VOBA-1610 file (N, C-alpha, C; in pm, whole numbers, padded with zeros to 5 digits, always signed):
BEGIN
Met-00606+02049+00316Met-00626+02038+00172Met-00700+01908+00142Ala-00820+01918+00090Ala-00901+01800+00064Ala-00879+01751-00078Val-00904+01623-00098Val-00896+01563-00230Val-01035+01511-00264Ala-01085+01551-00377Ala-01219+01511-00414Ala-01228+01361-00438Gly-01345+01306-00414Gly-01371+01168-00449Gly-01326+01066-00348Ile-01303+01104-00225Ile-01257+01010-00123Ile-01366+00994-00019Val-01399+00871+00011Val-01509+00840+00100Val-01456+00766+00222Phe-01503+00802+00337Phe-01462+00736+00462Phe-01577+00649+00509Thr-01551+00520+00525Thr-01656+00431+00570Thr-01602+00339+00676Leu-01682+00312+00776Leu-01647+00215+00879Leu-01761+00115+00890Gly-01726-00011+00901Gly-01829-00113+00912Gly-01786-00239+00844Leu-01865-00342+00856Leu-01830-00473+00804Leu-01853-00478+00655Ala-01749-00516+00581Ala-01764-00534+00437Ala-01819-00674+00411Ser-01890-00689+00300Ser-01943-00820+00266Ser-01829-00917+00243Pro-01831-01033+00307Pro-01721-01126+00290Pro-01718-01180+00148Ser-01598-01187+00089Ser-01585-01238-00046Ser-01465-01330-00057Gly-01417-01379+00057Gly-01302-01468+00055Gly-01315-01570+00165Gln-01204-01598+00232Gln-01202-01703+00332Gln-01194-01649+00475Ala-01211-01521+00494Ala-01205-01467+00629Ala-01324-01516+00710Gly-01300-01554+00835Gly-01408-01594+00922Gly-01479-01473+00977Ala-01582-01495+01058Ala-01661-01383+01109Ala-01576-01287+01189Arg-01490-01341+01278Arg-01409-01253+01362Arg-01299-01185+01281Glu-01256-01251+01172Glu-01143-01201+01097Glu-01186-01140+00964Ala-01312-01095+00954Ala-01361-01039+00829Ala-01293-00906+00800Leu-01283-00875+00671Leu-01230-00746+00629Leu-01336-00638+00647His-01294-00525+00701His-01377-00406+00708His-01318-00304+00612Thr-01402-00231+00542Thr-01354-00122+00458Thr-01340+00002+00545Ala-01217+00049+00561Ala-01192+00164+00648Ala-01191+00295+00572Trp-01142+00291+00446Trp-01127+00416+00371Trp-01111+00382+00225Thr-01167+00464+00137Thr-01148+00446-00007Thr-01102+00575-00070Ser-01031+00562-00182Ser-00968+00679-00243Ser-00968+00668-00394Gln-00990+00780-00459Gln-00979+00787-00605Gln-00836+00811-00650Arg-00745+00824-00554Arg-00602+00831-00584Arg-00535+00707-00526Val-00432+00660-00596Val-00360+00542-00549Val-00270+00580-00433Leu-00285+00509-00322Leu-00198+00529-00206Leu-00113+00403-00189Asn-00018+00405-00098Asn+00061+00283-00079Asn+00098+00255+00066Ala+00058+00338+00160Ala+00094+00312+00299Ala-00003+00382+00392Val-00021+00322+00508Val-00105+00381+00612Val-00034+00362+00745Ala-00045+00462+00832Ala+00006+00452+00969Ala-00094+00521+01061Val-00123+00458+01172Val-00221+00511+01267Val-00152+00532+01401Ala-00155+00655+01449Ala-00092+00688+01577Ala-00172+00630+01693Asp-00110+00625+01809Asp-00177+00568+01926Asp-00302+00647+01964Asn-00308+00775+01926Asn-00426+00855+01956Asn-00531+00848+01845Gly-00508+00760+01747Gly-00607+00738+01642Gly-00588+00819+01516Arg-00493+00911+01514Arg-00472+00990+01393Arg-00416+00902+01282Met-00471+00918+01162Met-00441+00831+01049Met-00368+00908+00940Phe-00257+00851+00893Phe-00175+00914+00790Phe-00160+00818+00672Val-00158+00874+00552Val-00142+00794+00431Val-00043+00863+00338Ser+00015+00784+00247Ser+00105+00841+00147Ser+00057+00803+00008Phe+00080+00896-00086Phe+00041+00878-00225Phe+00167+00881-00311Pro+00208+00769-00370Pro+00333+00764-00447Pro+00317+00823-00586Tyr+00428+00867-00644Tyr+00423+00926-00778Tyr+00376+00826-00882Trp+00409+00695-00863Trp+00371+00595-00963Trp+00221+00566-00963Gly+00148+00628-00872Gly+00004+00606-00868Gly-00073+00679-00975Gly-00005+00763-01052Gly-00072+00829-01163Gly-00115+00971-01134Gly-00069+01025-01022Gly-00100+01166-00993Gly-00243+01183-00947Gly-00317+01265-01020Gly-00454+01293-00983Gly-00469+01417-00898Gly-00357+01481-00864Gly-00362+01602-00784Gly-00377+01571-00637Gly-00318+01655-00556Gly-00328+01635-00412Gly-00193+01609-00349Pro-00190+01597-00218Pro-00064+01587-00144Pro+00002+01451-00159Ser+00132+01448-00126Ser+00205+01321-00120Ser+00184+01253+00014Val+00172+01332+00120Val+00145+01282+00255Val+00022+01354+00308Ala-00069+01278+00366Ala-00192+01338+00415Ala-00234+01275+00547Glu-00303+01356+00628Glu-00373+01304+00745Glu-00521+01298+00711Val-00584+01187+00744Val-00726+01169+00717Val-00803+01204+00843Asp-00893+01302+00833Asp-00964+01346+00953Asp-01081+01253+00986Ala-01153+01286+01091Ala-01260+01198+01140Ala-01374+01183+01040Gln-01386+01278+00947Gln-01488+01270+00844Gln-01437+01201+00718Gly-01312+01154+00722Gly-01257+01084+00606Gly-01197+01175+00502Val-01175+01301+00536Val-01118+01397+00441Val-00967+01406+00463Pro-00886+01388+00357Pro-00741+01399+00372Pro-00694+01543+00364His-00599+01578+00449His-00540+01711+00449His-00388+01697+00441Ala-00327+01781+00361Ala-00182+01775+00343Ala-00112+01779+00478Phe-00015+01689+00498Phe+00064+01688+00621Phe+00211+01696+00584Pro+00293+01776+00659Pro+00251+01859+00772Pro+00177+01986+00730Asp+00194+02025+00603Asp+00122+02140+00551Asp+00131+02137+00399Ala+00067+02235+00335Ala+00064+02238+00189Ala+00202+02262+00130Arg+00286+02342+00197Arg+00417+02374+00139Arg+00502+02250+00120Trp+00503+02160+00218Trp+00582+02038+00206Trp+00532+01949+00093Asn+00411+01970+00049Asn+00350+01886-00053Asn+00337+01954-00188His+00411+02062-00208His+00402+02135-00335His+00539+02189-00372Ala+00590+02148-00487Ala+00721+02195-00532Ala+00721+02347-00543Asp+00821+02411-00479Asp+00827+02557-00482Asp+00966+02609-00516Gly+01052+02520-00562Gly+01187+02562-00600Gly+01288+02553-00488Thr+01242+02528-00365Thr+01335+02515-00253Thr+01421+02391-00271Lys+01551+02404-00242Lys+01643+02291-00248Lys+01700+02265-00109Gly+01770+02152-00096Gly+01832+02121+00032Gly+01738+02048+00126Asp+01770+02053+00255Asp+01695+01978+00354Asp+01546+02012+00355Met+01514+02140+00334Met+01376+02184+00344Met+01301+02176+00212Gln+01360+02111+00112Gln+01289+02093-00015Gln+01161+02014+00009Pro+01051+02056-00053Pro+00927+01979-00039Pro+00945+01835-00086Phe+00851+01750-00049Phe+00857+01610-00089Phe+00874+01598-00241Val+00959+01505-00282Val+00983+01482-00424Val+00909+01356-00470Arg+00948+01241-00417Arg+00880+01115-00449Arg+00870+01032-00320Val+00760+01051-00252Val+00738+00978-00127Val+00706+00832-00160Asn+00775+00741-00093Asn+00753+00599-00118Asn+00701+00523+00004Ala+00717+00578+00123Ala+00673+00505+00242Ala+00658+00603+00358Leu+00579+00562+00456Leu+00573+00635+00583Leu+00538+00538+00693Arg+00576+00573+00815Arg+00539+00495+00932Arg+00567+00577+01057Ile+00498+00545+01164Ile+00524+00608+01292Ile+00630+00525+01363Gly+00739+00590+01399Gly+00850+00520+01461Gly+00829+00498+01609Pro+00920+00426+01672Pro+00912+00404+01816Pro+00923+00532+01896Asp+00970+00640+01833Asp+00980+00771+01897Asp+00852+00851+01886Gly+00749+00794+01821Gly+00622+00863+01804Gly+00620+00963+01691Leu+00730+00978+01619Leu+00737+01069+01506Leu+00686+01000+01380Leu+00633+01079+01287Leu+00594+01027+01157Leu+00714+01034+01064Trp+00767+00919+01028Trp+00883+00910+00940Trp+00835+00892+00796Val+00892+00972+00707Val+00857+00970+00566Val+00981+00935+00485Val+00967+00838+00395Val+01075+00803+00303Val+01050+00874+00171Asp+01139+00968+00139Asp+01132+01041+00013Asp+01246+00990-00075Ser+01212+00923-00185Ser+01314+00862-00270Ser+01388+00963-00357Gly+01346+01089-00356Gly+01415+01191-00433Gly+01396+01170-00582Asp+01490+01222-00660Asp+01484+01209-00806Asp+01535+01071-00846Ala+01453+00971-00826Ala+01493+00833-00855Ala+01376+00758-00914Asn+01407+00648-00981Asn+01303+00569-01046Asn+01350+00426-01054Val+01271+00332-01004Val+01311+00191-01008Val+01323+00143-01151Gly+01438+00088-01185Gly+01457+00027-01316Gly+01472+00125-01430Gly+01478+00254-01401Gly+01490+00353-01506Gly+01635+00389-01534Pro+01657+00499-01604Pro+01794+00545-01629Pro+01860+00586-01499Pro+01992+00605-01501Pro+02060+00648-01378Pro+01998+00775-01322Asn+01997+00785-01192Asn+01942+00904-01127Asn+02024+01026-01169Pro+01958+01140-01189Pro+02029+01258-01239Pro+02137+01307-01143Met+02251+01341-01199Met+02358+01399-01119Met+02310+01530-01058Gly+02328+01546-00930Gly+02286+01670-00865Gly+02138+01677-00838Gly+02063+01570-00867Gly+01920+01570-00839Gly+01892+01561-00690Ala+01767+01575-00656Ala+01729+01568-00515Ala+01764+01431-00460Pro+01836+01425-00348Pro+01873+01296-00290Pro+01756+01233-00216Ala+01767+01104-00195Ala+01672+01038-00105Ala+01690+01094+00036Arg+01579+01106+00109Arg+01583+01159+00245Arg+01490+01079+00335Leu+01527+01075+00461Leu+01438+01026+00566Leu+01399+01147+00649Leu+01269+01174+00657Leu+01221+01292+00728Leu+01128+01247+00840Ala+01147+01303+00958Ala+01064+01269+01073Ala+00996+01395+01124Phe+00863+01387+01140Phe+00784+01503+01182Phe+00715+01477+01315Asp+00712+01579+01398Asp+00631+01577+01520Asp+00485+01586+01476Ile+00403+01488+01512Ile+00266+01489+01460Ile+00179+01590+01532Thr+00225+01644+01644Thr+00149+01747+01714Thr+00173+01884+01655Thr+00300+01917+01631Thr+00335+02050+01581Thr+00352+02054+01430Gly+00375+01939+01368Gly+00403+01935+01225Gly+00544+01977+01189Gln+00627+02002+01288Gln+00763+02048+01262Gln+00857+01930+01234Pro+00952+01947+01139Pro+01050+01841+01115Pro+01146+01830+01232Val+01170+01708+01277Val+01262+01682+01387Val+01394+01626+01335His+01385+01540+01234His+01504+01483+01171His+01489+01492+01020Ile+01596+01531+00952Ile+01602+01523+00806Ile+01738+01463+00773Ile+01737+01342+00721Ile+01860+01268+00695Ile+01874+01247+00545Ser+01972+01312+00484Ser+02001+01289+00343Ser+02074+01157+00327Leu+02034+01079+00227Leu+02100+00951+00200Leu+02188+00959+00075Arg+02225+01080+00036Arg+02310+01093-00083Arg+02440+01014-00067Ala+02498+01017+00054Ala+02628+00953+00076Ala+02621+00801+00062Ser+02506+00742+00087Ser+02495+00596+00082Ser+02416+00546-00038Ser+02379+00636-00128Ser+02305+00598-00247Ser+02399+00587-00367Thr+02352+00519-00470Thr+02427+00505-00595Thr+02343+00562-00709Pro+02399+00573-00829Pro+02320+00627-00941Pro+02194+00546-00973His+02186+00422-00925His+02068+00340-00954His+01984+00312-00830Ser+02012+00380-00720Ser+01937+00356-00597Ser+01792+00400-00608Tyr+01706+00325-00543Tyr+01569+00369-00517Tyr+01540+00333-00372Ile+01545+00433-00286Ile+01527+00410-00142Ile+01380+00379-00117Asp+01356+00266-00050Asp+01222+00209-00050Asp+01150+00219+00084Asp+01208+00165+00191Asp+01135+00158+00318Asp+01234+00154+00434Ile+01181+00167+00557Ile+01267+00174+00676Ile+01205+00098+00792Arg+01294+00055+00883Arg+01254+00003+01013Arg+01359+00047+01115Phe+01327+00032+01244Phe+01410+00089+01350Phe+01453-00018+01450His+01574+00000+01503His+01620-00081+01616His+01711+00006+01702Asn+01665+00041+01820Asn+01739+00132+01908Asn+01775+00259+01830Asn+01902+00290+01815Asn+01943+00411+01743Asn+01980+00384+01598Thr+01942+00268+01548Thr+01973+00232+01410Thr+01848+00236+01324Ile+01865+00287+01202Ile+01759+00282+01102Ile+01806+00188+00992Phe+01725+00087+00961Phe+01753-00002+00849Phe+01671+00044+00729Val+01737+00051+00614Val+01677+00105+00493Val+01695+00003+00380Thr+01592-00017+00298Thr+01606-00103+00181Thr+01627-00019+00055Asp+01715-00068-00032Asp+01739-00006-00162Asp+01683-00100-00268Ala+01571-00062-00327Ala+01503-00147-00425Ala+01556-00129-00566Gly+01638-00027-00587Gly+01691-00002-00720Gly+01827-00064-00742Asp+01917-00047-00647Asp+02051-00104-00651Asp+02063-00190-00525Pro+02045-00322-00537Pro+02018-00407-00421Pro+02117-00394-00307Ala+02065-00358-00190Ala+02145-00346-00068Ala+02054-00308+00047Leu+02107-00324+00167Leu+02051-00260+00285Leu+02141-00143+00320Ile+02083-00037+00374Ile+02160+00076+00423Ile+02137+00084+00574Val+02246+00089+00648Val+02239+00095+00794Val+02278+00235+00836Val+02186+00305+00900Val+02207+00444+00940Val+02211+00451+01092Ser+02319+00505+01146Ser+02330+00527+01290Ser+02280+00666+01323Gln+02173+00675+01402Gln+02125+00807+01443Gln+02220+00871+01544Arg+02299+00790+01611Arg+02391+00843+01711Arg+02512+00911+01645Thr+02571+00847+01543Thr+02693+00899+01481Thr+02670+00962+01345Gly+02556+00932+01283Gly+02531+00980+01148Gly+02592+00892+01040Gln+02666+00789+01080Gln+02731+00702+00982Gln+02627+00626+00900Gln+02654+00614+00769Gln+02569+00538+00679Gln+02654+00434+00607Arg+02607+00310+00605Arg+02682+00202+00540Arg+02589+00120+00451Arg+02636+00089+00331Arg+02567-00007+00245Arg+02619-00146+00279Val+02528-00237+00305Val+02567-00374+00338Val+02487-00471+00252Leu+02540-00591+00236Leu+02478-00696+00156Leu+02444-00649+00016Ala+02529-00563-00039Ala+02508-00511-00174Ala+02519-00625-00275His+02416-00639-00356His+02409-00743-00460His+02420-00884-00404Asp+02395-00899-00276Asp+02384-01031-00216Asp+02255-01095-00264Arg+02249-01227-00264Arg+02127-01294-00310Arg+02007-01257-00224Ser+02031-01218-00099Ser+01922-01185-00008Ser+01859-01050-00038Thr+01929-00963-00107Thr+01875-00830-00139Thr+01841-00815-00287Thr+01875-00915-00368Thr+01862-00904-00513Thr+01741-00982-00564Asp+01662-00917-00647Asp+01547-00982-00711Asp+01600-01075-00820Glu+01589-01205-00797Glu+01646-01303-00890Glu+01541-01389-00958Arg+01413-01357-00939Arg+01310-01440-01002Arg+01192-01353-01042Pro+01108-01404-01132Pro+00997-01322-01184Pro+00898-01284-01074Met+00830-01174-01099Met+00724-01128-01010Met+00589-01156-01076Tyr+00496-01206-00996Tyr+00363-01237-01047Tyr+00258-01171-00958Ala+00154-01120-01023Ala+00040-01061-00951Ala-00087-01092-01027Glu-00188-01138-00956Glu-00316-01178-01017Glu-00294-01274-01133Gly-00197-01364-01118Gly-00173-01466-01219Gly-00097-01421-01341Arg-00044-01298-01340Arg+00024-01245-01459Arg+00167-01205-01425Leu+00259-01237-01517Leu+00397-01193-01503Leu+00402-01042-01510Leu+00470-00979-01415Leu+00482-00834-01415Leu+00599-00793-01503Thr+00573-00699-01593Thr+00676-00647-01681Thr+00675-00495-01677Thr+00790-00437-01708Thr+00801-00293-01727Thr+00886-00270-01851Gly+00836-00192-01943Gly+00910-00165-02065Gly+00940-00290-02146Gly+00853-00390-02138Gly+00873-00512-02214Gly+00966-00613-02149His+01015-00582-02029His+01106-00672-01959His+01047-00710-01824Pro+01086-00826-01771Pro+01037-00864-01638Pro+01068-00756-01534Ala+00970-00723-01452Ala+00990-00621-01349Ala+01089-00671-01245Arg+01170-00579-01195Arg+01268-00612-01093Arg+01259-00509-00980Val+01226-00555-00861Val+01223-00470-00743Val+01309-00540-00638His+01425-00484-00611His+01521-00549-00522His+01479-00530-00376Ala+01573-00514-00284Ala+01540-00510-00141Ala+01422-00417-00116Asp+01318-00471-00058Asp+01191-00398-00047Asp+01137-00408+00096Gln+01069-00517+00128Gln+01007-00529+00260Gln+01111-00564+00367Leu+01087-00515+00489Leu+01174-00548+00602Leu+01096-00531+00732Glu+01133-00612+00831Glu+01072-00605+00964Glu+01176-00642+01068Val+01169-00578+01185Val+01256-00611+01298Val+01176-00695+01397Ser+01237-00803+01447Ser+01170-00889+01545Ser+01141-00810+01672Pro+01038-00848+01748Pro+01001-00772+01868Pro+01114-00756+01969Asp+01201-00856+01979Asp+01313-00844+02074Asp+01432-00771+02016Gly+01421-00729+01890Gly+01526-00651+01827Gly+01646-00731+01781Ser+01642-00862+01792Ser+01760-00942+01760Ser+01774-00976+01613Lys+01665-00967+01537Lys+01667-01014+01399Lys+01604-00911+01306Leu+01658-00904+01184Leu+01597-00827+01077Leu+01555-00924+00968Tyr+01426-00919+00933Tyr+01374-00994+00819Tyr+01370-00899+00700Phe+01406-00949+00582Phe+01405-00861+00464Phe+01398-00946+00338Gln+01356-00884+00228Gln+01343-00958+00103Gln+01328-00863-00015Pro+01364-00911-00136Pro+01319-00843-00257Pro+01169-00866-00272Ser+01105-00786-00356Ser+00960-00797-00367Ser+00915-00933-00418Ser+00999-01001-00496Ser+00964-01132-00550Ser+00985-01244-00449Gly+01039-01212-00329Gly+01076-01314-00233Gly+01208-01378-00275Pro+01260-01470-00195Pro+01210-01517-00066Pro+01249-01425+00048Leu+01206-01461+00169Leu+01231-01382+00289Leu+01354-01435+00362Trp+01444-01343+00395Trp+01570-01377+00462Trp+01572-01316+00602Val+01664-01363+00686Val+01676-01309+00821Val+01824-01302+00858Ala+01861-01197+00931Ala+01999-01179+00975Ala+01999-01116+01113Pro+02102-01141+01193Pro+02111-01080+01326Pro+02134-00929+01315Thr+02058-00852+01390Thr+02080-00707+01387Thr+02219-00672+01439Ala+02271-00750+01533Ala+02405-00723+01586Ala+02510-00730+01477Ala+02495-00825+01385Ala+02590-00836+01275Ala+02574-00721+01177Leu+02452-00686+01146Leu+02427-00576+01052Leu+02477-00443+01108Glu+02471-00427+01240Glu+02510-00301+01303Glu+02659-00294+01335Asn+02733-00399+01307Asn+02876-00403+01339Asn+02958-00352+01221Pro+03010-00229+01228Pro+03083-00173+01114Pro+03217-00242+01090Asp+03263-00319+01186Asp+03393-00386+01173Asp+03382-00528+01118Leu+03260-00576+01098Leu+03243-00711+01047Leu+03265-00713+00897Pro+03360-00791+00847Pro+03386-00796+00702Pro+03262-00843+00626Ala+03247-00792+00503Ala+03130-00823+00422Ala+03107-00973+00405Pro+03211-01053+00377Pro+03186-01198+00363Pro+03133-01262+00491Asp+03182-01214+00605Asp+03135-01268+00732Asp+02990-01229+00758Leu+02955-01106+00723Leu+02817-01062+00738Leu+02725-01147+00651Ala+02764-01169+00527Ala+02681-01248+00435Ala+02656-01388+00490Arg+02752-01443+00562Arg+02736-01578+00616Arg+02637-01583+00733Thr+02602-01469+00788Thr+02504-01468+00897Thr+02360-01469+00846Val+02342-01446+00717Val+02208-01438+00659Val+02158-01579+00628Arg+02034-01606+00664Arg+01978-01737+00631Arg+01838-01721+00573Leu+01801-01818+00492Leu+01668-01820+00433Leu+01566-01847+00543Phe+01460-01765+00548Phe+01357-01784+00650Phe+01233-01851+00593Tyr+01182-01799+00480Tyr+01062-01858+00420Tyr+01057-01822+00272Asn+01009-01917+00193Asn+00999-01895+00049Asn+00870-01820+00016Thr+00873-01691+00040Thr+00755-01607+00018Thr+00728-01587-00131Pro+00602-01563-00167Pro+00567-01528-00305Pro+00593-01380-00329Thr+00560-01333-00449Thr+00568-01190-00476Thr+00484-01116-00372Thr+00545-01015-00312Thr+00488-00950-00194Thr+00475-00800-00215Gly+00364-00744-00169Gly+00346-00600-00173Gly+00383-00532-00043Gly+00354-00598+00070Gly+00382-00536+00199Gly+00380-00637+00312Thr+00434-00595+00425Thr+00445-00682+00542Thr+00411-00604+00669Ala+00397-00679+00779Ala+00388-00622+00914Ala+00436-00731+01008Ile+00463-00694+01133Ile+00502-00791+01235Ile+00433-00754+01365Asp+00389-00856+01440Asp+00322-00827+01567Asp+00416-00852+01685Gly+00367-00821+01804Gly+00450-00830+01924Gly+00486-00971+01964Asp+00421-01071+01905Asp+00456-01210+01929Asp+00554-01263+01825Gly+00594-01178+01733Gly+00690-01218+01631Gly+00631-01280+01507Asn+00498-01280+01494Asn+00435-01331+01372Asn+00445-01227+01262Leu+00482-01272+01144Leu+00492-01184+01028Leu+00366-01196+00944Tyr+00324-01084+00887Tyr+00209-01080+00797Tyr+00261-01038+00661Val+00240-01123+00562Val+00302-01107+00430Val+00193-01115+00324Ser+00185-01014+00239Ser+00084-01020+00133Ser+00134-01104+00016Asp+00045-01186-00037Asp+00070-01265-00158Asp-00012-01201-00268Val+00053-01120-00352Val-00022-01042-00450Val-00063-01126-00570Asn-00011-01246-00581Asn-00051-01333-00690Asn-00181-01406-00657Arg-00194-01450-00533Arg-00313-01526-00492Arg-00408-01444-00406Leu-00382-01315-00392Leu-00472-01221-00324Leu-00504-01267-00182Arg-00398-01284-00104Arg-00416-01331+00033Arg-00309-01271+00122Ile-00331-01284+00253Ile-00232-01246+00353Ile-00189-01372+00425Leu-00057-01397+00426Leu-00001-01510+00499Leu+00041-01465+00638Arg+00027-01554+00735Arg+00082-01531+00868Arg+00194-01633+00889Leu+00315-01582+00915Leu+00431-01667+00937Leu+00469-01661+01084Thr+00478-01775+01149Thr+00521-01778+01288Thr+00671-01754+01297Pro+00723-01723+01416Pro+00868-01706+01430Pro+00946-01831+01393Gln+00878-01946+01390Gln+00943-02071+01351Gln+00935-02096+01201Gly+00870-02005+01128Gly+00863-02017+00983Gly+00748-02101+00932Arg+00645-02123+01013Arg+00527-02196+00968Arg+00423-02097+00916Ala+00364-02128+00802Ala+00274-02035+00734Ala+00130-02086+00735Thr+00037-01993+00755Thr-00105-02019+00737Thr-00163-01900+00661Thr-00277-01923+00597Thr-00346-01815+00528Thr-00438-01744+00626Leu-00410-01618+00652Leu-00494-01539+00741Leu-00625-01504+00673Val-00617-01458+00549Val-00735-01420+00473Val-00701-01425+00325Arg-00798-01470+00247Arg-00788-01462+00101Arg-00914-01391+00053Asp-00896-01289-00029Asp-01011-01209-00070Asp-00978-01141-00202Arg-01070-01144-00297Arg-01044-01089-00430Arg-01025-00938-00428Arg-01060-00873-00317Arg-01038-00728-00307Arg-00895-00693-00269Leu-00816-00790-00226Leu-00680-00762-00179Leu-00583-00758-00297Val-00608-00665-00389Val-00524-00651-00508Val-00403-00565-00472Trp-00289-00629-00469Trp-00161-00570-00427Trp-00174-00504-00289Ala-00192-00589-00189Ala-00188-00539-00051Ala-00047-00489-00022Asp-00036-00363+00015Asp+00094-00299+00032Asp+00127-00286+00181Ala+00198-00179+00218Ala+00254-00165+00353Ala+00145-00168+00459Met+00143-00274+00538Met+00040-00293+00641Met+00082-00227+00772Trp-00016-00216+00863Trp+00008-00149+00990Trp-00074-00217+01098Ile-00017-00230+01217Ile-00090-00280+01334Ile-00102-00166+01433Asp-00226-00125+01465Asp-00244-00009+01552Asp-00243-00050+01699Ser-00260+00048+01786Ser-00248+00024+01931Ser-00362-00061+01985His-00469-00080+01907His-00580-00166+01948His-00564-00308+01893Gly-00454-00333+01821Gly-00431-00466+01766Gly-00501-00492+01635Thr-00547-00386+01570Thr-00614-00398+01440Thr-00510-00397+01328Leu-00525-00488+01233Leu-00438-00492+01116Leu-00499-00408+01005Trp-00422-00311+00956Trp-00464-00224+00847Trp-00396-00271+00719Ile-00475-00286+00611Ile-00425-00342+00486Ile-00463-00251+00369Pro-00370-00172+00316Pro-00401-00094+00196Pro-00391-00183+00072Ala-00499-00195-00003Ala-00500-00272-00128Ala-00495-00172-00242Val-00378-00158-00306Val-00350-00038-00385Val-00342-00062-00536Gln-00352-00188-00581Gln-00358-00220-00724Gln-00233-00176-00801Leu-00117-00179-00739Leu+00005-00136-00809Leu+00024-00209-00940Asn-00004-00340-00943Asn+00017-00419-01064Asn-00074-00378-01178Arg-00179-00303-01149Arg-00271-00258-01253Arg-00238-00118-01305Thr-00138-00052-01244Thr-00101+00081-01291Thr-00035+00073-01427Ala-00029+00186-01496Ala+00020+00189-01634Ala+00162+00136-01646Ser+00246+00159-01545Ser+00386+00118-01552Ser+00403-00032-01571Phe+00305-00110-01525Phe+00317-00256-01533Phe+00231-00317-01643Gln+00179-00233-01734Gln+00096-00284-01843Gln+00176-00287-01973Pro+00167-00397-02049Pro+00242-00406-02176Pro+00212-00292-02272Asp+00088-00242-02270Asp+00052-00133-02361Asp+00060+00004-02295Gly+00105+00009-02169Gly+00119+00136-02100Gly-00012+00200-02058Lys-00122+00125-02061Lys-00253+00178-02024Lys-00296+00123-01888Ser-00341+00212-01803Ser-00379+00173-01668Ser-00500+00080-01669Arg-00497-00022-01583Arg-00610-00111-01560Arg-00668-00092-01420Leu-00637+00021-01358Leu-00689+00047-01225Leu-00841+00045-01224Arg-00896-00007-01115Arg-01040-00004-01094Arg-01065+00073-00965Leu-01075+00202-00979Leu-01092+00288-00862Leu-01231+00274-00804Pro-01245+00295-00673Pro-01142+00343-00581Pro-01052+00230-00532Val-00935+00269-00481Val-00855+00177-00402Val-00903+00188-00258Ala-00865+00090-00177Ala-00923+00087-00042Ala-00820+00046+00062Ile-00845+00089+00184Ile-00774+00038+00301Ile-00874-00046+00380Tyr-00834-00169+00408Tyr-00918-00259+00486Tyr-00857-00280+00624Thr-00940-00321+00718Thr-00892-00354+00852Thr-00944-00491+00893Met-00868-00554+00983Met-00910-00680+01045Met-00891-00667+01195Asp-00995-00692+01271Asp-00990-00679+01417Asp-00936-00810+01475Leu-00804-00816+01492Leu-00738-00940+01531Leu-00684-00938+01674His-00689-00822+01741His-00639-00809+01878His-00492-00851+01888Leu-00414-00804+01793Leu-00271-00834+01789Leu-00195-00745+01887Lys-00074-00786+01920Lys+00014-00702+01999Lys+00095-00614+01904Pro+00080-00482+01912Pro+00159-00396+01824Pro+00304-00388+01868Val+00390-00358+01775Val+00532-00338+01805Val+00581-00231+01710Arg+00668-00142+01759Arg+00722-00036+01674Arg+00872-00053+01655
//
């Protein structure tokens, strides 16, 4: 299923920021629909997701982009079109994230009938789900309902993996959700802890972000697992970035106060759209206020990787098997939801950029 108005381009984009010759931004793909995530398989297959808050425009929620730059519904059209089916096999409702897991499956975060900062989620509405698809056959391998670990104000945001554990962020009702793939157990941890709660204003392109006349609030959002699996980094979208031992988070017998004491401040990050981590433990954090990507070392030292006026709300980044950093610049702050008058300030197309950095990928 193709979407009109999408152009696939490869090549060097004209530099408009501080990137050096080797670290220049390349325009990889542009779209007349707002997307928010990209994942590239080891064999080069490229997948993107289109969130409901992007303003619609028709087309799939999850797509694979072919070699000619044309997106096709993934795994098929049925999964991307409401047809009245309920339960596990219900088509996508509100896709918020995707990534290829360490198992090689394409994992999709479907937030269900939920809305950040809105009224309580409808009783009996579609629950948030984690869905994993075989990218060769398109068949679902795992479908995990998060109804048991969600609350009426939950908005399930993103995921990362450690062995048989899935870490999930709840951006609506601040918490992390720890899912055991081995036992099926789901636990909410660090609920309303300062590390998961948005406690300060969000800024993008020099402007305070508001929704409905009030400061925007996006709680636990970005997260990354260290390459050795020992640490989980996580933060609300407004920052700062915190870190906790995965062993503590995965211990169901550890009392909540003791778990909270294992969390420490890692870096005072700005308002962030997306992150990535490389095999050396360096974190890549978008600064949506100053239109740049920060690189944070495992010791917490920060440098500016690139600053460029095109990086308007750089969202969920990806490091492919060739060490290329993929950066979707999706203009979330310009969408109607964040405008005082409710009118979109999007300047289409949105774009995915790449930087050839020869990084070590980690899943």
